[in-house]
N, CA, C and O atoms as CSV, one atom per row, in Angstrom:
chain,resi,resn,atom,element,x,y,z
A,1,MET,N,N,127.388,60.937,-29.985
A,1,MET,CA,C,126.065,61.161,-30.532
A,1,MET,C,C,125.948,62.636,-30.883
A,1,MET,O,O,126.333,63.504,-30.098
A,2,HIS,N,N,125.419,62.911,-32.053
A,2,HIS,CA,C,125.292,64.275,-32.535
A,2,HIS,C,C,123.846,64.754,-32.425
A,2,HIS,O,O,122.902,63.983,-32.599
A,3,GLU,N,N,123.702,66.021,-32.137
A,3,GLU,CA,C,122.377,66.633,-32.034
A,3,GLU,C,C,121.586,66.473,-33.329
A,3,GLU,O,O,120.370,66.284,-33.292
A,4,ASP,N,N,122.268,66.547,-34.476
A,4,ASP,CA,C,121.577,66.412,-35.766
A,4,ASP,C,C,120.886,65.062,-35.885
A,4,ASP,O,O,119.782,64.982,-36.423
A,5,ALA,N,N,121.524,63.986,-35.388
A,5,ALA,CA,C,120.916,62.650,-35.456
A,5,ALA,C,C,119.658,62.594,-34.603
A,5,ALA,O,O,118.658,62.002,-35.009
A,6,ALA,N,N,119.698,63.203,-33.429
A,6,ALA,CA,C,118.521,63.212,-32.555
A,6,ALA,C,C,117.382,63.993,-33.205
A,6,ALA,O,O,116.239,63.534,-33.203
A,7,ARG,N,N,117.674,65.144,-33.751
A,7,ARG,CA,C,116.633,65.938,-34.412
A,7,ARG,C,C,116.067,65.195,-35.639
A,7,ARG,O,O,114.866,65.245,-35.903
A,8,ALA,N,N,116.943,64.512,-36.375
A,8,ALA,CA,C,116.493,63.732,-37.526
A,8,ALA,C,C,115.600,62.569,-37.088
A,8,ALA,O,O,114.669,62.203,-37.805
A,9,PHE,N,N,115.875,61.989,-35.921
A,9,PHE,CA,C,115.051,60.912,-35.383
A,9,PHE,C,C,113.611,61.386,-35.191
A,9,PHE,O,O,112.677,60.726,-35.648
A,10,TYR,N,N,113.425,62.521,-34.521
A,10,TYR,CA,C,112.066,63.025,-34.266
A,10,TYR,C,C,111.375,63.428,-35.561
A,10,TYR,O,O,110.177,63.199,-35.721
A,11,ALA,N,N,112.117,64.024,-36.481
A,11,ALA,CA,C,111.526,64.406,-37.765
A,11,ALA,C,C,111.047,63.159,-38.518
A,11,ALA,O,O,109.960,63.163,-39.096
A,12,ALA,N,N,111.851,62.101,-38.512
A,12,ALA,CA,C,111.470,60.862,-39.205
A,12,ALA,C,C,110.233,60.230,-38.563
A,12,ALA,O,O,109.339,59.767,-39.271
A,13,VAL,N,N,110.176,60.208,-37.238
A,13,VAL,CA,C,109.004,59.665,-36.550
A,13,VAL,C,C,107.768,60.501,-36.886
A,13,VAL,O,O,106.725,59.955,-37.245
A,14,ASP,N,N,107.888,61.823,-36.770
A,14,ASP,CA,C,106.743,62.707,-36.998
A,14,ASP,C,C,106.241,62.640,-38.445
A,14,ASP,O,O,105.042,62.758,-38.694
A,15,GLU,N,N,107.154,62.452,-39.389
A,15,GLU,CA,C,106.786,62.429,-40.805
A,15,GLU,C,C,106.452,61.028,-41.314
A,15,GLU,O,O,106.027,60.868,-42.459
A,16,GLY,N,N,106.644,60.009,-40.465
A,16,GLY,CA,C,106.422,58.637,-40.912
A,16,GLY,C,C,107.439,58.205,-41.955
A,16,GLY,O,O,107.133,57.393,-42.829
A,17,ALA,N,N,108.645,58.744,-41.866
A,17,ALA,CA,C,109.723,58.438,-42.818
A,17,ALA,C,C,110.523,57.252,-42.276
A,17,ALA,O,O,111.612,57.419,-41.727
A,18,TYR,N,N,109.965,56.058,-42.439
A,18,TYR,CA,C,110.537,54.870,-41.799
A,18,TYR,C,C,111.847,54.421,-42.414
A,18,TYR,O,O,112.669,53.827,-41.717
A,19,ASP,N,N,112.076,54.683,-43.700
A,19,ASP,CA,C,113.375,54.370,-44.304
A,19,ASP,C,C,114.468,55.244,-43.691
A,19,ASP,O,O,115.566,54.764,-43.410
A,20,GLN,N,N,114.168,56.521,-43.486
A,20,GLN,CA,C,115.130,57.419,-42.841
A,20,GLN,C,C,115.360,57.005,-41.396
A,20,GLN,O,O,116.488,57.034,-40.904
A,21,LEU,N,N,114.293,56.621,-40.726
A,21,LEU,CA,C,114.399,56.179,-39.340
A,21,LEU,C,C,115.310,54.962,-39.239
A,21,LEU,O,O,116.144,54.877,-38.337
A,22,GLU,N,N,115.148,54.025,-40.164
A,22,GLU,CA,C,115.982,52.820,-40.162
A,22,GLU,C,C,117.466,53.170,-40.278
A,22,GLU,O,O,118.301,52.548,-39.622
A,23,GLU,N,N,117.794,54.150,-41.099
A,23,GLU,CA,C,119.189,54.565,-41.288
A,23,GLU,C,C,119.789,55.188,-40.033
A,23,GLU,O,O,121.006,55.157,-39.851
A,24,LEU,N,N,118.961,55.749,-39.174
A,24,LEU,CA,C,119.454,56.417,-37.963
A,24,LEU,C,C,119.726,55.460,-36.809
A,24,LEU,O,O,120.428,55.819,-35.864
A,25,LEU,N,N,119.178,54.241,-36.873
A,25,LEU,CA,C,119.224,53.308,-35.746
A,25,LEU,C,C,120.139,52.123,-36.028
A,25,LEU,O,O,120.247,51.666,-37.166
A,26,THR,N,N,120.803,51.625,-34.970
A,26,THR,CA,C,121.569,50.391,-35.096
A,26,THR,C,C,120.600,49.213,-35.126
A,26,THR,O,O,119.476,49.335,-34.640
A,27,PRO,N,N,121.010,48.072,-35.688
A,27,PRO,CA,C,120.126,46.903,-35.701
A,27,PRO,C,C,119.697,46.468,-34.298
A,27,PRO,O,O,118.600,45.935,-34.129
A,28,GLU,N,N,120.543,46.687,-33.294
A,28,GLU,CA,C,120.259,46.267,-31.918
A,28,GLU,C,C,119.522,47.336,-31.111
A,28,GLU,O,O,119.400,47.212,-29.892
A,29,PHE,N,N,119.039,48.366,-31.765
A,29,PHE,CA,C,118.388,49.490,-31.094
A,29,PHE,C,C,117.370,49.014,-30.046
A,29,PHE,O,O,116.621,48.065,-30.275
A,30,VAL,N,N,117.362,49.700,-28.886
A,30,VAL,CA,C,116.394,49.427,-27.816
A,30,VAL,C,C,115.748,50.750,-27.413
A,30,VAL,O,O,116.440,51.737,-27.167
A,31,HIS,N,N,114.419,50.760,-27.347
A,31,HIS,CA,C,113.694,51.924,-26.831
A,31,HIS,C,C,113.009,51.499,-25.545
A,31,HIS,O,O,112.079,50.693,-25.557
A,32,ASP,N,N,113.481,52.050,-24.439
A,32,ASP,CA,C,112.916,51.760,-23.116
A,32,ASP,C,C,112.058,52.943,-22.725
A,32,ASP,O,O,112.568,54.038,-22.483
A,33,ARG,N,N,110.747,52.722,-22.663
A,33,ARG,CA,C,109.805,53.786,-22.336
A,33,ARG,C,C,108.943,53.331,-21.167
A,33,ARG,O,O,108.930,52.143,-20.847
A,34,PRO,N,N,108.230,54.235,-20.527
A,34,PRO,CA,C,107.480,53.860,-19.320
A,34,PRO,C,C,106.467,52.736,-19.515
A,34,PRO,O,O,106.228,51.960,-18.590
A,35,ASP,N,N,105.871,52.636,-20.697
A,35,ASP,CA,C,104.825,51.633,-20.896
A,35,ASP,C,C,105.319,50.337,-21.524
A,35,ASP,O,O,104.602,49.337,-21.506
A,36,GLN,N,N,106.533,50.333,-22.083
A,36,GLN,CA,C,107.055,49.114,-22.698
A,36,GLN,C,C,108.498,49.305,-23.143
A,36,GLN,O,O,109.008,50.423,-23.198
A,37,THR,N,N,109.145,48.182,-23.460
A,37,THR,CA,C,110.483,48.198,-24.036
A,37,THR,C,C,110.415,47.530,-25.395
A,37,THR,O,O,109.911,46.415,-25.530
A,38,LEU,N,N,110.926,48.225,-26.398
A,38,LEU,CA,C,110.978,47.693,-27.762
A,38,LEU,C,C,112.427,47.342,-28.071
A,38,LEU,O,O,113.299,48.210,-28.020
A,39,ARG,N,N,112.691,46.077,-28.391
A,39,ARG,CA,C,114.049,45.595,-28.635
A,39,ARG,C,C,114.238,45.269,-30.114
A,39,ARG,O,O,113.512,44.458,-30.690
A,40,GLY,N,N,115.220,45.916,-30.702
A,40,GLY,CA,C,115.544,45.700,-32.107
A,40,GLY,C,C,114.959,46.789,-32.985
A,40,GLY,O,O,113.832,47.243,-32.787
A,41,ARG,N,N,115.760,47.196,-33.963
A,41,ARG,CA,C,115.336,48.260,-34.892
A,41,ARG,C,C,114.051,47.887,-35.612
A,41,ARG,O,O,113.152,48.719,-35.740
A,42,GLU,N,N,113.949,46.648,-36.085
A,42,GLU,CA,C,112.769,46.234,-36.834
A,42,GLU,C,C,111.512,46.256,-35.965
A,42,GLU,O,O,110.447,46.668,-36.423
A,43,ALA,N,N,111.635,45.815,-34.715
A,43,ALA,CA,C,110.479,45.838,-33.805
A,43,ALA,C,C,110.030,47.269,-33.539
A,43,ALA,O,O,108.833,47.551,-33.485
A,44,PHE,N,N,110.995,48.172,-33.373
A,44,PHE,CA,C,110.666,49.576,-33.115
A,44,PHE,C,C,109.964,50.197,-34.326
A,44,PHE,O,O,108.931,50.850,-34.183
A,45,ILE,N,N,110.528,49.991,-35.507
A,45,ILE,CA,C,109.932,50.577,-36.708
A,45,ILE,C,C,108.553,49.977,-36.975
A,45,ILE,O,O,107.632,50.696,-37.363
A,46,SER,N,N,108.406,48.689,-36.773
A,46,SER,CA,C,107.103,48.043,-36.945
A,46,SER,C,C,106.065,48.638,-36.005
A,46,SER,O,O,104.930,48.897,-36.405
A,47,PHE,N,N,106.463,48.856,-34.744
A,47,PHE,CA,C,105.549,49.469,-33.781
A,47,PHE,C,C,105.163,50.879,-34.234
A,47,PHE,O,O,103.985,51.235,-34.229
A,48,MET,N,N,106.141,51.666,-34.618
A,48,MET,CA,C,105.869,53.047,-35.038
A,48,MET,C,C,104.966,53.091,-36.262
A,48,MET,O,O,104.086,53.947,-36.359
A,49,ARG,N,N,105.179,52.183,-37.181
A,49,ARG,CA,C,104.418,52.190,-38.435
A,49,ARG,C,C,103.025,51.585,-38.267
A,49,ARG,O,O,102.056,52.111,-38.815
A,50,ASP,N,N,102.911,50.477,-37.511
A,50,ASP,CA,C,101.683,49.687,-37.532
A,50,ASP,C,C,100.914,49.596,-36.222
A,50,ASP,O,O,99.734,49.244,-36.243
A,51,GLU,N,N,101.526,49.895,-35.094
A,51,GLU,CA,C,100.890,49.580,-33.827
A,51,GLU,C,C,100.626,50.752,-32.893
A,51,GLU,O,O,99.784,50.635,-32.003
A,52,ARG,N,N,101.295,51.848,-33.058
A,52,ARG,CA,C,101.078,52.936,-32.097
A,52,ARG,C,C,99.690,53.532,-32.272
A,52,ARG,O,O,99.224,53.713,-33.397
A,53,PRO,N,N,99.039,53.833,-31.178
A,53,PRO,CA,C,97.653,54.324,-31.233
A,53,PRO,C,C,97.498,55.655,-31.958
A,53,PRO,O,O,96.503,55.853,-32.656
A,54,LEU,N,N,98.448,56.567,-31.816
A,54,LEU,CA,C,98.376,57.866,-32.484
A,54,LEU,C,C,99.574,58.012,-33.411
A,54,LEU,O,O,100.720,57.979,-32.964
A,55,THR,N,N,99.310,58.171,-34.690
A,55,THR,CA,C,100.409,58.332,-35.642
A,55,THR,C,C,100.606,59.785,-36.058
A,55,THR,O,O,101.658,60.145,-36.588
A,56,GLU,N,N,99.606,60.611,-35.822
A,56,GLU,CA,C,99.731,62.026,-36.188
A,56,GLU,C,C,100.093,62.820,-34.936
A,56,GLU,O,O,99.258,63.486,-34.325
A,57,THR,N,N,101.363,62.721,-34.584
A,57,THR,CA,C,101.880,63.447,-33.425
A,57,THR,C,C,103.077,64.280,-33.865
A,57,THR,O,O,103.624,64.097,-34.952
A,58,ARG,N,N,103.464,65.193,-32.995
A,58,ARG,CA,C,104.615,66.061,-33.265
A,58,ARG,C,C,105.440,66.189,-31.995
A,58,ARG,O,O,104.904,66.429,-30.913
A,59,HIS,N,N,106.740,66.027,-32.138
A,59,HIS,CA,C,107.669,66.220,-31.028
A,59,HIS,C,C,108.220,67.643,-31.104
A,59,HIS,O,O,108.954,67.975,-32.035
A,60,ASP,N,N,107.876,68.472,-30.143
A,60,ASP,CA,C,108.449,69.815,-30.057
A,60,ASP,C,C,109.674,69.733,-29.155
A,60,ASP,O,O,109.552,69.507,-27.951
A,61,ILE,N,N,110.846,69.917,-29.737
A,61,ILE,CA,C,112.088,69.848,-28.971
A,61,ILE,C,C,112.334,71.202,-28.325
A,61,ILE,O,O,112.353,72.233,-28.997
A,62,GLU,N,N,112.522,71.183,-27.012
A,62,GLU,CA,C,112.730,72.425,-26.259
A,62,GLU,C,C,114.182,72.633,-25.877
A,62,GLU,O,O,114.629,73.772,-25.743
A,63,ALA,N,N,114.938,71.533,-25.697
A,63,ALA,CA,C,116.351,71.652,-25.345
A,63,ALA,C,C,117.057,70.342,-25.666
A,63,ALA,O,O,116.468,69.262,-25.604
A,64,VAL,N,N,118.328,70.467,-26.008
A,64,VAL,CA,C,119.182,69.301,-26.246
A,64,VAL,C,C,120.439,69.488,-25.420
A,64,VAL,O,O,121.079,70.538,-25.471
A,65,TYR,N,N,120.786,68.461,-24.660
A,65,TYR,CA,C,121.970,68.474,-23.801
A,65,TYR,C,C,122.922,67.401,-24.316
A,65,TYR,O,O,122.587,66.217,-24.305
A,66,VAL,N,N,124.111,67.808,-24.770
A,66,VAL,CA,C,125.042,66.891,-25.408
A,66,VAL,C,C,126.131,66.460,-24.433
A,66,VAL,O,O,126.793,67.294,-23.816
A,67,GLY,N,N,126.308,65.138,-24.300
A,67,GLY,CA,C,127.389,64.564,-23.506
A,67,GLY,C,C,128.395,63.895,-24.429
A,67,GLY,O,O,128.369,64.111,-25.640
A,68,GLU,N,N,129.287,63.077,-23.857
A,68,GLU,CA,C,130.315,62.433,-24.668
A,68,GLU,C,C,129.758,61.322,-25.560
A,68,GLU,O,O,130.028,61.307,-26.761
A,69,SER,N,N,128.995,60.403,-24.997
A,69,SER,CA,C,128.467,59.296,-25.799
A,69,SER,C,C,126.943,59.223,-25.743
A,69,SER,O,O,126.344,58.263,-26.228
A,70,GLU,N,N,126.330,60.223,-25.158
A,70,GLU,CA,C,124.878,60.265,-25.101
A,70,GLU,C,C,124.431,61.719,-25.099
A,70,GLU,O,O,125.215,62.635,-24.852
A,71,LEU,N,N,123.164,61.898,-25.379
A,71,LEU,CA,C,122.585,63.234,-25.259
A,71,LEU,C,C,121.168,63.100,-24.761
A,71,LEU,O,O,120.546,62.044,-24.882
A,72,ALA,N,N,120.666,64.175,-24.203
A,72,ALA,CA,C,119.297,64.191,-23.686
A,72,ALA,C,C,118.505,65.248,-24.454
A,72,ALA,O,O,118.995,66.341,-24.739
A,73,VAL,N,N,117.279,64.888,-24.774
A,73,VAL,CA,C,116.370,65.787,-25.477
A,73,VAL,C,C,115.155,65.987,-24.591
A,73,VAL,O,O,114.521,65.026,-24.156
A,74,ARG,N,N,114.836,67.262,-24.326
A,74,ARG,CA,C,113.644,67.594,-23.539
A,74,ARG,C,C,112.623,68.196,-24.488
A,74,ARG,O,O,112.950,69.055,-25.307
A,75,GLY,N,N,111.370,67.732,-24.368
A,75,GLY,CA,C,110.366,68.273,-25.269
A,75,GLY,C,C,108.945,67.945,-24.871
A,75,GLY,O,O,108.678,67.448,-23.777
A,76,THR,N,N,108.042,68.237,-25.788
A,76,THR,CA,C,106.608,68.010,-25.611
A,76,THR,C,C,106.091,67.229,-26.799
A,76,THR,O,O,106.409,67.547,-27.945
A,77,LEU,N,N,105.295,66.208,-26.530
A,77,LEU,CA,C,104.617,65.462,-27.583
A,77,LEU,C,C,103.214,66.023,-27.721
A,77,LEU,O,O,102.474,66.113,-26.741
A,78,ARG,N,N,102.845,66.404,-28.954
A,78,ARG,CA,C,101.541,67.003,-29.225
A,78,ARG,C,C,100.781,66.148,-30.243
A,78,ARG,O,O,101.381,65.461,-31.070
A,79,ASP,N,N,99.455,66.207,-30.163
A,79,ASP,CA,C,98.624,65.476,-31.115
A,79,ASP,C,C,98.329,66.349,-32.329
A,79,ASP,O,O,98.833,67.467,-32.435
A,80,ALA,N,N,97.511,65.834,-33.244
A,80,ALA,CA,C,97.195,66.540,-34.488
A,80,ALA,C,C,96.467,67.856,-34.252
A,80,ALA,O,O,96.508,68.748,-35.099
A,81,ASP,N,N,95.792,67.986,-33.093
A,81,ASP,CA,C,95.088,69.226,-32.748
A,81,ASP,C,C,95.949,70.173,-31.930
A,81,ASP,O,O,95.450,71.165,-31.400
A,82,ASP,N,N,97.246,69.875,-31.823
A,82,ASP,CA,C,98.215,70.677,-31.077
A,82,ASP,C,C,98.012,70.601,-29.563
A,82,ASP,O,O,98.531,71.436,-28.822
A,83,GLU,N,N,97.261,69.604,-29.110
A,83,GLU,CA,C,97.079,69.400,-27.670
A,83,GLU,C,C,98.293,68.672,-27.109
A,83,GLU,O,O,98.820,67.750,-27.733
A,84,ARG,N,N,98.730,69.093,-25.932
A,84,ARG,CA,C,99.868,68.440,-25.289
A,84,ARG,C,C,99.459,67.069,-24.777
A,84,ARG,O,O,98.511,66.947,-24.002
A,85,LEU,N,N,100.177,66.036,-25.212
A,85,LEU,CA,C,99.956,64.688,-24.721
A,85,LEU,C,C,100.823,64.411,-23.500
A,85,LEU,O,O,100.365,63.830,-22.516
A,86,LEU,N,N,102.088,64.838,-23.578
A,86,LEU,CA,C,102.996,64.644,-22.450
A,86,LEU,C,C,104.278,65.428,-22.661
A,86,LEU,O,O,104.600,65.838,-23.776
A,87,LYS,N,N,104.997,65.627,-21.578
A,87,LYS,CA,C,106.348,66.182,-21.606
A,87,LYS,C,C,107.295,64.991,-21.512
A,87,LYS,O,O,106.982,63.999,-20.855
A,88,PHE,N,N,108.453,65.085,-22.165
A,88,PHE,CA,C,109.381,63.959,-22.149
A,88,PHE,C,C,110.825,64.422,-22.069
A,88,PHE,O,O,111.164,65.548,-22.432
A,89,VAL,N,N,111.653,63.528,-21.589
A,89,VAL,CA,C,113.106,63.621,-21.721
A,89,VAL,C,C,113.543,62.276,-22.268
A,89,VAL,O,O,113.263,61.231,-21.680
A,90,ASP,N,N,114.229,62.310,-23.394
A,90,ASP,CA,C,114.778,61.103,-24.005
A,90,ASP,C,C,116.291,61.159,-23.896
A,90,ASP,O,O,116.911,62.161,-24.252
A,91,VAL,N,N,116.880,60.088,-23.406
A,91,VAL,CA,C,118.328,59.966,-23.371
A,91,VAL,C,C,118.726,59.051,-24.524
A,91,VAL,O,O,118.385,57.868,-24.541
A,92,HIS,N,N,119.457,59.619,-25.491
A,92,HIS,CA,C,119.916,58.891,-26.676
A,92,HIS,C,C,121.333,58.405,-26.423
A,92,HIS,O,O,122.166,59.137,-25.887
A,93,GLU,N,N,121.599,57.161,-26.814
A,93,GLU,CA,C,122.946,56.604,-26.721
A,93,GLU,C,C,123.390,56.150,-28.097
A,93,GLU,O,O,122.571,55.783,-28.940
A,94,GLY,N,N,124.690,56.180,-28.313
A,94,GLY,CA,C,125.244,55.707,-29.570
A,94,GLY,C,C,126.323,56.631,-30.072
A,94,GLY,O,O,126.564,57.701,-29.513
A,95,GLU,N,N,126.966,56.202,-31.132
A,95,GLU,CA,C,128.008,57.013,-31.743
A,95,GLU,C,C,127.552,57.498,-33.102
A,95,GLU,O,O,126.953,58.569,-33.202
A,96,ALA,N,N,127.820,56.736,-34.153
A,96,ALA,CA,C,127.418,57.159,-35.496
A,96,ALA,C,C,125.909,57.042,-35.678
A,96,ALA,O,O,125.294,57.855,-36.369
A,97,ARG,N,N,125.310,56.009,-35.043
A,97,ARG,CA,C,123.857,55.820,-35.110
A,97,ARG,C,C,123.325,55.627,-33.693
A,97,ARG,O,O,124.088,55.364,-32.763
A,98,ILE,N,N,122.018,55.758,-33.541
A,98,ILE,CA,C,121.386,55.656,-32.224
A,98,ILE,C,C,121.233,54.181,-31.868
A,98,ILE,O,O,120.633,53.411,-32.618
A,99,SER,N,N,121.785,53.794,-30.711
A,99,SER,CA,C,121.697,52.398,-30.279
A,99,SER,C,C,120.632,52.191,-29.208
A,99,SER,O,O,120.142,51.076,-29.030
A,100,ALA,N,N,120.273,53.246,-28.499
A,100,ALA,CA,C,119.256,53.122,-27.451
A,100,ALA,C,C,118.675,54.489,-27.124
A,100,ALA,O,O,119.344,55.517,-27.230
A,101,ILE,N,N,117.412,54.467,-26.725
A,101,ILE,CA,C,116.753,55.662,-26.182
A,101,ILE,C,C,115.989,55.229,-24.951
A,101,ILE,O,O,115.220,54.268,-24.981
A,102,THR,N,N,116.212,55.954,-23.865
A,102,THR,CA,C,115.421,55.766,-22.655
A,102,THR,C,C,114.550,56.996,-22.508
A,102,THR,O,O,115.050,58.121,-22.485
A,103,THR,N,N,113.237,56.780,-22.409
A,103,THR,CA,C,112.278,57.872,-22.334
A,103,THR,C,C,111.761,58.027,-20.918
A,103,THR,O,O,111.379,57.053,-20.270
A,104,TYR,N,N,111.754,59.261,-20.448
A,104,TYR,CA,C,111.156,59.634,-19.160
A,104,TYR,C,C,110.048,60.626,-19.465
A,104,TYR,O,O,110.253,61.565,-20.234
A,105,THR,N,N,108.863,60.429,-18.867
A,105,THR,CA,C,107.732,61.303,-19.153
A,105,THR,C,C,107.077,61.784,-17.869
A,105,THR,O,O,107.249,61.200,-16.800
A,106,THR,N,N,106.319,62.872,-18.007
A,106,THR,CA,C,105.535,63.371,-16.882
A,106,THR,C,C,104.396,62.425,-16.588
A,106,THR,O,O,103.999,62.260,-15.434
A,107,GLN,N,N,103.867,61.800,-17.631
A,107,GLN,CA,C,102.792,60.815,-17.519
A,107,GLN,C,C,102.656,60.148,-18.869
A,107,GLN,O,O,103.114,60.683,-19.879
A,108,VAL,N,N,102.043,59.009,-18.895
A,108,VAL,CA,C,101.743,58.368,-20.169
A,108,VAL,C,C,100.294,58.688,-20.473
A,108,VAL,O,O,99.390,58.244,-19.765
A,109,ALA,N,N,100.077,59.451,-21.513
A,109,ALA,CA,C,98.721,59.832,-21.891
A,109,ALA,C,C,97.932,58.579,-22.240
A,109,ALA,O,O,98.433,57.703,-22.945
A,110,SER,N,N,96.704,58.493,-21.751
A,110,SER,CA,C,95.894,57.293,-21.971
A,110,SER,C,C,95.679,57.028,-23.459
A,110,SER,O,O,95.576,55.873,-23.870
A,111,ARG,N,N,95.612,58.062,-24.254
A,111,ARG,CA,C,95.399,57.873,-25.697
A,111,ARG,C,C,96.611,57.228,-26.369
A,111,ARG,O,O,96.492,56.709,-27.479
A,112,LEU,N,N,97.776,57.253,-25.713
A,112,LEU,CA,C,98.961,56.634,-26.275
A,112,LEU,C,C,99.052,55.155,-25.939
A,112,LEU,O,O,99.809,54.428,-26.582
A,113,THR,N,N,98.300,54.694,-24.948
A,113,THR,CA,C,98.380,53.302,-24.535
A,113,THR,C,C,97.136,52.505,-24.870
A,113,THR,O,O,97.131,51.284,-24.718
A,114,GLU,N,N,96.083,53.163,-25.323
A,114,GLU,CA,C,94.834,52.466,-25.667
A,114,GLU,C,C,95.030,51.693,-26.957
A,114,GLU,O,O,95.583,52.219,-27.923
A,115,GLN,N,N,94.579,50.449,-26.978
A,115,GLN,CA,C,94.659,49.648,-28.201
A,115,GLN,C,C,93.474,48.764,-28.315
A,115,GLN,O,O,93.358,48.009,-29.281
């Protein structure tokens, strides 16, 4: 897994660039996060595009730790007003494309789970 792919993932999410996001993920992509697990690239993209409570967010990446087949990204998720929603560590897995991300957070902000 390359750092560039991880950075491109956050940029695509933040910009709502779902075609670019699709290119970065394997069809079997799984996102395991504290509040839910999204299985499959299409389910993940659908959630990001149509279901997440806050779409105007920004991932500030503070550090990237690269391993052999995975990497970890530490950062802060901010809202449109630059308020901190949560701190996170995402562990990305995959080779040419991202096959899984496991998210660890300091807390799940209530505004991210309200629907």
